[in-house]
ZATORZA-502020 format. One record per residue (C-alpha): residue number from 1; residue in three letters; x, y, z. Coordinates in nm, 2 decimals. Layout:
# ZATORZA-502020
{NUM 'ALA' {X Y Z}}
...
***
This chain:
# ZATORZA-502020
{1 'MET' {-0.82 -0.25 9.39}}
{2 'GLU' {-0.94 -0.34 9.78}}
{3 'ASN' {-0.77 -0.20 10.05}}
{4 'CYS' {-0.69 -0.54 10.26}}
{5 'ASN' {-0.38 -0.73 10.38}}
{6 'GLU' {-0.33 -0.47 10.67}}
{7 'GLY' {-0.47 -0.16 10.48}}
{8 'ARG' {-0.19 -0.23 10.20}}
{9 'PRO' {-0.39 -0.21 9.84}}
{10 'VAL' {-0.38 -0.55 9.73}}
{11 'ASN' {-0.50 -0.68 9.37}}
{12 'CYS' {-0.80 -0.85 9.43}}
{13 'GLY' {-0.80 -1.16 9.18}}
{14 'VAL' {-0.77 -0.98 8.84}}
{15 'TYR' {-0.60 -1.16 8.57}}
{16 'GLY' {-0.58 -1.08 8.22}}
{17 'GLY' {-0.86 -0.82 8.25}}
{18 'GLN' {-1.11 -1.04 8.39}}
{19 'ILE' {-1.27 -1.01 8.75}}
{20 'ALA' {-1.28 -1.23 9.01}}
{21 'LYS' {-1.35 -1.30 9.38}}
{22 'ALA' {-1.10 -1.31 9.63}}
{23 'GLN' {-1.02 -1.36 10.01}}
{24 'CYS' {-0.79 -1.10 10.06}}
{25 'GLY' {-0.71 -1.25 10.45}}
{26 'ARG' {-1.02 -1.24 10.58}}
{27 'LYS' {-1.10 -1.47 10.90}}
{28 'GLN' {-1.23 -1.77 10.87}}
{29 'VAL' {-1.60 -1.80 11.01}}
{30 'PRO' {-1.68 -2.04 11.26}}
{31 'ALA' {-1.84 -2.34 11.20}}
{32 'PRO' {-2.18 -2.33 11.39}}
{33 'ALA' {-2.24 -2.01 11.19}}
{34 'ARG' {-2.19 -2.20 10.84}}
{35 'LEU' {-2.44 -2.44 10.92}}
{36 'ALA' {-2.67 -2.23 11.01}}
{37 'LYS' {-2.64 -1.99 10.72}}
{38 'LEU' {-2.63 -2.30 10.50}}
{39 'SER' {-2.96 -2.39 10.66}}
{40 'ALA' {-3.17 -2.05 10.59}}
{41 'VAL' {-3.01 -2.06 10.25}}
{42 'ALA' {-3.15 -2.41 10.15}}
{43 'LEU' {-3.47 -2.32 10.30}}
{44 'LEU' {-3.49 -2.01 10.08}}
{45 'ILE' {-3.41 -2.17 9.74}}
{46 'ALA' {-3.66 -2.47 9.84}}
{47 'THR' {-3.96 -2.23 9.89}}
{48 'SER' {-3.91 -1.96 9.64}}
{49 'MET' {-3.72 -2.12 9.32}}
{50 'THR' {-3.94 -2.20 8.99}}
{51 'GLY' {-3.83 -2.31 8.72}}
{52 'THR' {-3.43 -2.21 8.77}}
{53 'GLN' {-3.16 -2.43 8.85}}
{54 'ALA' {-3.00 -2.39 9.21}}
{55 'GLN' {-2.67 -2.28 9.29}}
{56 'ALA' {-2.44 -2.43 9.51}}
{57 'ALA' {-2.38 -2.18 9.85}}
{58 'ASP' {-2.04 -2.07 9.93}}
{59 'PRO' {-1.91 -2.21 10.21}}
{60 'GLU' {-1.72 -1.86 10.27}}
{61 'PRO' {-1.86 -1.50 10.25}}
{62 'LYS' {-1.89 -1.37 9.94}}
{63 'VAL' {-1.64 -1.08 9.84}}
{64 'ALA' {-1.78 -0.79 9.65}}
{65 'GLU' {-1.67 -0.78 9.29}}
{66 'ILE' {-1.45 -0.54 9.26}}
{67 'ALA' {-1.42 -0.38 8.89}}
{68 'VAL' {-1.04 -0.24 8.81}}
{69 'LYS' {-0.97 -0.07 8.52}}
{70 'LYS' {-0.69 -0.14 8.29}}
{71 'GLU' {-0.44 0.15 8.27}}
{72 'ALA' {-0.49 0.36 7.97}}
{73 'PRO' {-0.19 0.33 7.75}}
{74 'PRO' {0.02 0.65 7.71}}
{75 'ALA' {-0.06 0.90 7.44}}
{76 'LYS' {0.08 0.87 7.14}}
{77 'PRO' {0.25 1.15 6.97}}
{78 'THR' {0.03 1.36 6.72}}
{79 'LEU' {0.13 1.58 6.39}}
{80 'THR' {-0.12 1.78 6.25}}
{81 'VAL' {-0.08 1.99 5.95}}
{82 'GLY' {-0.21 2.29 5.75}}
{83 'LEU' {-0.23 2.56 5.54}}
{84 'GLY' {-0.37 2.90 5.52}}
{85 'MET' {-0.40 3.16 5.22}}
{86 'ARG' {-0.51 3.49 5.17}}
{87 'THR' {-0.55 3.68 4.80}}
{88 'GLY' {-0.75 3.94 4.68}}
{89 'LEU' {-0.80 4.24 4.42}}
{90 'ALA' {-0.73 4.61 4.52}}
{91 'LEU' {-0.86 4.95 4.29}}
{92 'SER' {-0.67 5.21 4.40}}
{93 'PHE' {-0.78 5.58 4.31}}
{94 'ASN' {-0.78 5.93 4.42}}
{95 'ASN' {-0.42 5.83 4.50}}
{96 'PRO' {-0.11 6.08 4.44}}
{97 'GLN' {-0.04 5.92 4.08}}
{98 'ASP' {-0.38 6.01 3.96}}
{99 'LYS' {-0.43 5.72 3.79}}
{100 'THR' {-0.68 5.40 3.87}}
{101 'LEU' {-0.43 5.12 3.99}}
{102 'ILE' {-0.55 4.72 4.05}}
{103 'SER' {-0.35 4.48 4.20}}
{104 'LEU' {-0.36 4.18 4.39}}
{105 'ASN' {-0.34 4.23 4.74}}
{106 'ASP' {-0.36 4.04 5.06}}
{107 'GLY' {-0.49 4.30 5.31}}
{108 'LEU' {-0.16 4.34 5.44}}
{109 'VAL' {0.14 4.42 5.26}}
{110 'ASP' {0.20 4.19 5.01}}
{111 'GLN' {-0.01 4.04 4.70}}
{112 'ALA' {-0.11 3.67 4.78}}
{113 'ASN' {0.02 3.53 5.12}}
{114 'ILE' {0.04 3.15 5.21}}
{115 'ARG' {0.11 3.03 5.56}}
{116 'PRO' {0.17 2.61 5.58}}
{117 'PHE' {0.20 2.51 5.96}}
{118 'MET' {0.23 2.23 6.16}}
{119 'THR' {0.21 2.14 6.51}}
{120 'GLY' {0.21 1.83 6.77}}
{121 'GLN' {0.26 1.69 7.09}}
{122 'LEU' {0.50 1.44 7.19}}
{123 'ASN' {0.36 1.40 7.54}}
{124 'PRO' {0.13 1.57 7.75}}
{125 'THR' {0.44 1.82 7.88}}
{126 'LEU' {0.60 1.88 7.56}}
{127 'GLY' {0.46 2.03 7.25}}
{128 'PHE' {0.57 2.21 6.94}}
{129 'PHE' {0.43 2.46 6.63}}
{130 'GLY' {0.60 2.57 6.33}}
{131 'SER' {0.50 2.80 6.05}}
{132 'PHE' {0.64 2.96 5.74}}
{133 'GLU' {0.52 3.22 5.53}}
{134 'LEU' {0.52 3.20 5.11}}
{135 'GLY' {0.47 3.52 4.93}}
{136 'THR' {0.51 3.73 4.65}}
{137 'ALA' {0.72 4.08 4.78}}
{138 'LYS' {0.83 4.32 4.53}}
{139 'GLY' {0.76 4.04 4.25}}
{140 'LEU' {0.96 3.82 4.35}}
{141 'GLY' {0.91 3.48 4.58}}
{142 'GLN' {0.98 3.50 4.95}}
{143 'PHE' {1.00 3.24 5.16}}
{144 'ALA' {1.04 3.31 5.57}}
{145 'ILE' {1.02 3.12 5.89}}
{146 'LEU' {0.72 3.25 6.12}}
{147 'ASP' {0.72 3.03 6.40}}
{148 'ALA' {0.95 2.75 6.58}}
{149 'ILE' {0.85 2.71 6.92}}
{150 'MET' {0.90 2.44 7.14}}
{151 'GLN' {0.59 2.47 7.41}}
{152 'LEU' {0.65 2.32 7.76}}
{153 'LYS' {0.33 2.27 7.97}}
{154 'PHE' {0.37 2.24 8.38}}
{155 'ARG' {0.03 2.35 8.46}}
{156 'GLU' {-0.23 2.56 8.33}}
{157 'GLU' {-0.10 2.82 8.54}}
{158 'PHE' {0.28 2.80 8.43}}
{159 'GLN' {0.38 2.70 8.05}}
{160 'ILE' {0.69 2.84 7.84}}
{161 'TRP' {0.69 2.89 7.50}}
{162 'VAL' {1.12 2.87 7.37}}
{163 'GLY' {1.20 3.00 7.01}}
{164 'GLN' {1.07 3.25 6.75}}
{165 'HIS' {0.72 3.33 6.84}}
{166 'ILE' {0.47 3.65 6.91}}
{167 'GLY' {0.54 3.74 7.28}}
{168 'ALA' {0.42 3.96 7.49}}
{169 'ASN' {0.22 4.19 7.24}}
{170 'ASP' {-0.10 4.40 7.20}}
{171 'ARG' {-0.41 4.23 7.10}}
{172 'ASN' {-0.41 4.35 6.73}}
{173 'ASN' {-0.09 4.13 6.66}}
{174 'MET' {-0.21 3.85 6.88}}
{175 'ASN' {-0.49 3.84 6.62}}
{176 'GLY' {-0.27 3.89 6.34}}
{177 'PRO' {-0.45 3.92 5.95}}
{178 'PHE' {-0.58 3.56 5.96}}
{179 'PHE' {-0.76 3.60 6.32}}
{180 'GLY' {-0.85 3.95 6.26}}
{181 'ASN' {-1.21 4.08 6.23}}
{182 'GLY' {-1.22 4.26 5.88}}
{183 'TRP' {-0.98 4.21 5.57}}
{184 'ASN' {-0.73 4.43 5.65}}
{185 'PHE' {-0.46 4.44 5.94}}
{186 'ALA' {-0.45 4.77 6.15}}
{187 'ILE' {-0.12 4.92 5.99}}
{188 'GLY' {-0.22 5.27 6.10}}
{189 'VAL' {-0.14 5.18 6.50}}
{190 'PRO' {0.24 5.10 6.58}}
{191 'SER' {0.39 4.74 6.62}}
{192 'TYR' {0.61 4.63 6.88}}
{193 'PRO' {0.98 4.55 6.76}}
{194 'PHE' {1.01 4.20 6.58}}
{195 'ASP' {1.22 4.02 6.37}}
{196 'THR' {0.94 3.92 6.13}}
{197 'GLY' {0.59 3.91 6.14}}
{198 'ALA' {0.55 4.02 6.48}}
{199 'ARG' {0.80 3.74 6.59}}
{200 'ASP' {1.13 3.75 6.76}}
{201 'ARG' {1.35 3.52 6.89}}
{202 'GLY' {1.34 3.46 7.30}}
{203 'PHE' {1.09 3.29 7.57}}
{204 'THR' {0.74 3.35 7.69}}
{205 'ILE' {0.63 3.23 8.06}}
{206 'TRP' {0.25 3.24 8.07}}
{207 'GLY' {-0.04 3.11 8.23}}
{208 'LEU' {-0.41 3.07 8.28}}
{209 'ILE' {-0.48 3.19 8.66}}
{210 'LYS' {-0.84 3.04 8.75}}
{211 'GLY' {-0.89 2.89 8.43}}
{212 'GLY' {-0.81 3.21 8.24}}
{213 'ARG' {-1.00 3.44 8.41}}
{214 'LEU' {-0.62 3.64 8.43}}
{215 'LYS' {-0.40 3.55 8.15}}
{216 'TYR' {0.00 3.65 8.18}}
{217 'HIS' {0.26 3.67 7.93}}
{218 'ALA' {0.63 3.73 8.04}}
{219 'SER' {0.90 3.80 7.76}}
{220 'MET' {1.21 3.80 7.68}}
{221 'LEU' {1.29 3.87 7.34}}
{222 'ASP' {1.52 3.98 7.07}}
{223 'LEU' {1.78 3.69 7.19}}
{224 'GLN' {2.00 3.67 6.86}}
{225 'PRO' {2.38 3.58 6.85}}
{226 'GLY' {2.60 3.87 7.04}}
{227 'GLN' {2.32 3.99 7.23}}
{228 'THR' {2.38 4.09 7.61}}
{229 'LEU' {2.13 4.03 7.90}}
{230 'LYS' {2.12 4.42 7.95}}
{231 'ASN' {2.01 4.45 7.62}}
{232 'ALA' {1.73 4.21 7.56}}
{233 'ARG' {1.41 4.34 7.51}}
{234 'TYR' {1.14 4.25 7.83}}
{235 'GLY' {0.78 4.26 7.78}}
{236 'GLY' {0.48 4.17 7.99}}
{237 'ARG' {0.08 4.12 7.91}}
{238 'LEU' {-0.17 4.08 8.16}}
{239 'VAL' {-0.57 3.99 8.04}}
{240 'LEU' {-0.87 4.02 8.24}}
{241 'HIS' {-1.16 3.81 8.16}}
{242 'LEU' {-1.50 3.90 8.29}}
{243 'LEU' {-1.72 3.68 8.10}}
{244 'GLU' {-1.58 3.39 7.92}}
{245 'PRO' {-1.21 3.31 7.92}}
{246 'GLU' {-1.02 3.33 7.60}}
{247 'ALA' {-0.81 2.98 7.76}}
{248 'PHE' {-0.49 2.99 7.56}}
{249 'TYR' {-0.20 3.17 7.42}}
{250 'TYR' {-0.34 3.39 7.13}}
{251 'ASN' {-0.68 3.55 7.14}}
{252 'SER' {-0.94 3.64 6.81}}
{253 'GLY' {-1.08 3.93 6.65}}
{254 'THR' {-1.39 3.79 6.64}}
{255 'TYR' {-1.55 3.43 6.81}}
{256 'PHE' {-1.82 3.46 6.55}}
{257 'GLY' {-2.10 3.42 6.82}}
{258 'GLN' {-1.93 3.11 6.98}}
{259 'LYS' {-1.83 3.25 7.30}}
{260 'ASP' {-1.92 3.60 7.51}}
{261 'VAL' {-1.62 3.77 7.59}}
{262 'LEU' {-1.53 4.11 7.77}}
{263 'ALA' {-1.15 4.12 7.80}}
{264 'ILE' {-0.93 4.38 7.95}}
{265 'GLY' {-0.55 4.42 7.86}}
{266 'ALA' {-0.20 4.61 7.87}}
{267 'THR' {0.10 4.57 7.74}}
{268 'ILE' {0.49 4.70 7.79}}
{269 'ASN' {0.79 4.63 7.64}}
{270 'TYR' {1.14 4.78 7.70}}
{271 'GLN' {1.47 4.75 7.57}}
{272 'LYS' {1.81 4.93 7.72}}
{273 'GLY' {1.97 5.07 7.38}}
{274 'VAL' {2.36 4.94 7.30}}
{275 'GLU' {2.64 5.16 7.41}}
{276 'THR' {2.77 5.39 7.09}}
{277 'ALA' {3.11 5.58 7.07}}
{278 'MET' {2.91 5.90 7.06}}
{279 'PRO' {2.65 5.93 7.40}}
{280 'LEU' {2.29 5.86 7.22}}
{281 'GLU' {1.98 5.80 7.35}}
{282 'ASN' {1.84 5.45 7.18}}
{283 'ASP' {1.60 5.30 7.45}}
{284 'PHE' {1.23 5.17 7.39}}
{285 'LEU' {0.97 5.21 7.63}}
{286 'GLY' {0.63 5.15 7.47}}
{287 'TYR' {0.30 5.04 7.63}}
{288 'SER' {-0.07 5.01 7.50}}
{289 'PHE' {-0.40 4.91 7.64}}
{290 'ASP' {-0.67 4.75 7.48}}
{291 'VAL' {-1.08 4.64 7.53}}
{292 'PHE' {-1.27 4.37 7.34}}
{293 'TYR' {-1.65 4.27 7.37}}
{294 'GLU' {-1.84 4.03 7.20}}
{295 'LYS' {-2.19 3.94 7.27}}
{296 'ASN' {-2.44 3.70 7.10}}
{297 'LEU' {-2.78 3.84 7.13}}
{298 'GLY' {-2.93 3.55 6.97}}
{299 'THR' {-3.21 3.64 6.73}}
{300 'PRO' {-3.08 4.00 6.69}}
{301 'GLY' {-2.72 3.86 6.56}}
{302 'THR' {-2.37 3.90 6.74}}
{303 'ILE' {-2.17 4.22 6.80}}
{304 'THR' {-1.81 4.28 6.84}}
{305 'LEU' {-1.65 4.60 6.92}}
{306 'GLU' {-1.28 4.66 7.03}}
{307 'GLY' {-1.07 4.96 7.11}}
{308 'GLY' {-0.69 5.02 7.15}}
{309 'TYR' {-0.47 5.29 7.28}}
{310 'TRP' {-0.10 5.31 7.18}}
{311 'ASP' {0.18 5.52 7.39}}
{312 'PHE' {0.49 5.52 7.22}}
{313 'SER' {0.60 5.90 7.32}}
{314 'ASN' {0.89 5.72 7.50}}
{315 'VAL' {1.07 5.53 7.18}}
{316 'ASP' {1.41 5.76 7.16}}
{317 'ALA' {1.48 5.89 6.82}}
{318 'GLY' {1.80 5.69 6.82}}
{319 'TYR' {1.64 5.36 6.85}}
{320 'VAL' {1.67 5.10 6.59}}
{321 'VAL' {1.49 4.75 6.57}}
{322 'ASN' {1.75 4.45 6.64}}
{323 'GLN' {1.96 4.69 6.76}}
{324 'GLY' {2.36 4.54 6.80}}
{325 'THR' {2.26 4.20 6.68}}
{326 'VAL' {2.29 4.03 6.30}}
{327 'ASP' {1.96 4.18 6.14}}
{328 'GLN' {2.04 4.51 6.23}}
{329 'GLY' {1.97 4.70 5.94}}
{330 'LEU' {1.77 4.43 5.77}}
{331 'GLY' {1.50 4.69 5.65}}
{332 'ILE' {1.27 4.62 5.92}}
{333 'ALA' {1.08 4.98 6.05}}
{334 'GLY' {0.95 5.13 6.34}}
{335 'PRO' {0.84 5.16 6.62}}
{336 'PHE' {0.82 5.53 6.58}}
{337 'PRO' {0.77 5.77 6.87}}
{338 'GLY' {0.39 5.89 6.93}}
{339 'LYS' {0.05 5.78 7.00}}
{340 'SER' {-0.21 5.60 6.83}}
{341 'PHE' {-0.59 5.48 6.88}}
{342 'MET' {-0.81 5.24 6.73}}
{343 'ALA' {-1.16 5.17 6.77}}
{344 'SER' {-1.39 4.89 6.57}}
{345 'ALA' {-1.71 4.75 6.56}}
{346 'SER' {-1.89 4.46 6.36}}
{347 'TRP' {-2.25 4.27 6.33}}
{348 'LEU' {-2.29 3.92 6.23}}
{349 'SER' {-2.62 3.80 6.16}}
{350 'ALA' {-2.80 3.52 6.33}}
{351 'ASN' {-2.91 3.35 6.01}}
{352 'LYS' {-2.74 3.25 5.68}}
{353 'VAL' {-2.78 3.43 5.36}}
{354 'GLY' {-2.72 3.15 5.10}}
{355 'ILE' {-2.47 2.96 5.26}}
{356 'GLY' {-2.26 3.22 5.47}}
{357 'GLN' {-2.35 3.46 5.72}}
{358 'LEU' {-2.31 3.88 5.66}}
{359 'GLN' {-2.05 4.06 5.91}}
{360 'PRO' {-2.06 4.46 5.79}}
{361 'ASN' {-1.78 4.62 6.00}}
{362 'VAL' {-1.63 4.95 6.03}}
{363 'ARG' {-1.26 5.06 6.19}}
{364 'TYR' {-1.07 5.36 6.24}}
{365 'GLN' {-0.73 5.45 6.33}}
{366 'LEU' {-0.55 5.72 6.44}}
{367 'GLY' {-0.16 5.77 6.44}}
{368 'ASP' {-0.04 6.10 6.62}}
{369 'TYR' {0.34 6.02 6.53}}
{370 'ASP' {0.60 6.29 6.59}}
{371 'GLY' {0.72 6.50 6.34}}
{372 'SER' {0.43 6.43 6.11}}
{373 'THR' {0.06 6.48 6.04}}
{374 'ASN' {-0.18 6.31 6.18}}
{375 'LEU' {-0.25 6.00 5.98}}
{376 'HIS' {-0.60 5.86 5.95}}
{377 'VAL' {-0.73 5.55 5.81}}
{378 'VAL' {-1.10 5.43 5.77}}
{379 'ASP' {-1.20 5.10 5.67}}
{380 'VAL' {-1.57 5.02 5.58}}
{381 'GLY' {-1.66 4.66 5.48}}
{382 'LEU' {-1.88 4.36 5.46}}
{383 'GLY' {-1.79 3.98 5.53}}
{384 'TYR' {-1.94 3.67 5.37}}
{385 'ILE' {-1.86 3.40 5.66}}
{386 'ILE' {-1.89 3.05 5.52}}
{387 'ASP' {-1.71 2.88 5.77}}
{388 'GLY' {-1.56 3.08 6.02}}
{389 'PHE' {-1.19 3.20 5.96}}
{390 'ALA' {-1.15 2.90 5.77}}
{391 'ASP' {-1.35 2.99 5.45}}
{392 'ARG' {-1.45 3.39 5.47}}
{393 'TRP' {-1.48 3.66 5.19}}
{394 'TYR' {-1.44 4.02 5.20}}
{395 'LEU' {-1.60 4.33 5.02}}
{396 'ASN' {-1.42 4.65 5.17}}
{397 'TYR' {-1.32 5.02 5.11}}
{398 'ARG' {-1.05 5.21 5.28}}
{399 'HIS' {-0.98 5.57 5.32}}
{400 'ARG' {-0.62 5.69 5.39}}
{401 'LYS' {-0.52 6.04 5.47}}
{402 'GLY' {-0.22 6.22 5.60}}
{403 'GLY' {0.12 6.17 5.71}}
{404 'GLY' {0.34 5.90 5.81}}
{405 'PRO' {0.57 5.86 6.11}}
{406 'MET' {0.88 6.03 6.10}}
{407 'GLY' {0.77 6.23 5.74}}
{408 'MET' {0.74 5.88 5.57}}
{409 'SER' {0.54 5.89 5.32}}
{410 'SER' {0.16 5.78 5.33}}
{411 'PRO' {-0.02 5.93 5.08}}
{412 'THR' {-0.38 6.00 5.06}}
{413 'GLU' {-0.54 5.73 4.88}}
{414 'ASP' {-0.90 5.56 4.84}}
{415 'ILE' {-0.89 5.15 4.80}}
{416 'MET' {-1.18 4.88 4.68}}
{417 'GLN' {-1.08 4.57 4.79}}
{418 'VAL' {-1.20 4.22 4.70}}
{419 'GLY' {-1.06 3.94 4.95}}
{420 'PHE' {-1.08 3.60 5.01}}
{421 'GLN' {-0.91 3.34 5.29}}
{422 'ILE' {-0.94 3.03 5.32}}
{423 'MET' {-0.73 2.80 5.57}}
{424 'MET' {-0.73 2.40 5.62}}
***
């Protein structure tokens, strides 16, 4: 495009994607000047050209050829489908049954866990994500919708997710079992209220400031039929990245040395309790802090450190998850009043041993719940990382001791586990 014709952009001689010369309304050059120019050109050709064919001089001044690119066609909608699966074996001993027990175990609450998913982009502004969970809970098949999200992106700093999703939550749940560091999901520390698998129905406004140096989430959740505005749950999360940013909605428990991260996060959730015939204290208020550090040291390998603190001591005794909605009383337990701590560390070998890298890891959880003895959970494991989260195997030892929240049973137990995870 050339700026001519009194300053207005004019398409200078472009036709069918080909580039041509154009005049674009330039003034005519006087005849004497043209004659002088022709004479100079003829003299130059006569004295310098050897073995080449002379070209006729243009009677008008040349206009520079202008390369005009064809406009890129609009991006076509995309659709990607995939699947993740976790399963393994657990050998339990030193348990209350005083027996050696063996069972399938997926490192969370099930025996085998399969999660099909699909994600797509309709245009630069609108995308979607859906995932499902297939399991074997209680020996019977189960099916659940985990994620059903419409994703709106207006700019990096302002994006909206609407549907069933993980709202403003702690780092532990933003990882989930498939993207955690180690085999077992951390269950000794509490979770914020949810419908299924840390997901809840509602919307989250989120964004990346300064390329993700600061990441924020602001959620309004528990928006089920019959819910009132004042009884919805509100959540917020801030993450400050001091090294490389985690420039996406979630986070991972490790990056297997692909980036150096120092992330400091804080989360808070509040929900006003529903009114009852008899006065009842049933509000929810919980908050947590987490720190994550991963550094690739080169030849010595990659170290990963993580710590977290949860304070749910302000959860009223009468609080019920999903209170006042259609899901109330469907067996979703917690969160419970109390405080919890977690610390973990791992090292990833720089070189492969066979087809994978070695990753020894350790994690300690302490649950100080009201009305119970302290809950201690220790995991010591060895990972064999073949292809990141897409193909990893684990050998893990777990020791659990102490009571559970609100007097719930959490027996002392030792478990040896072998776990397998694939994603495609």
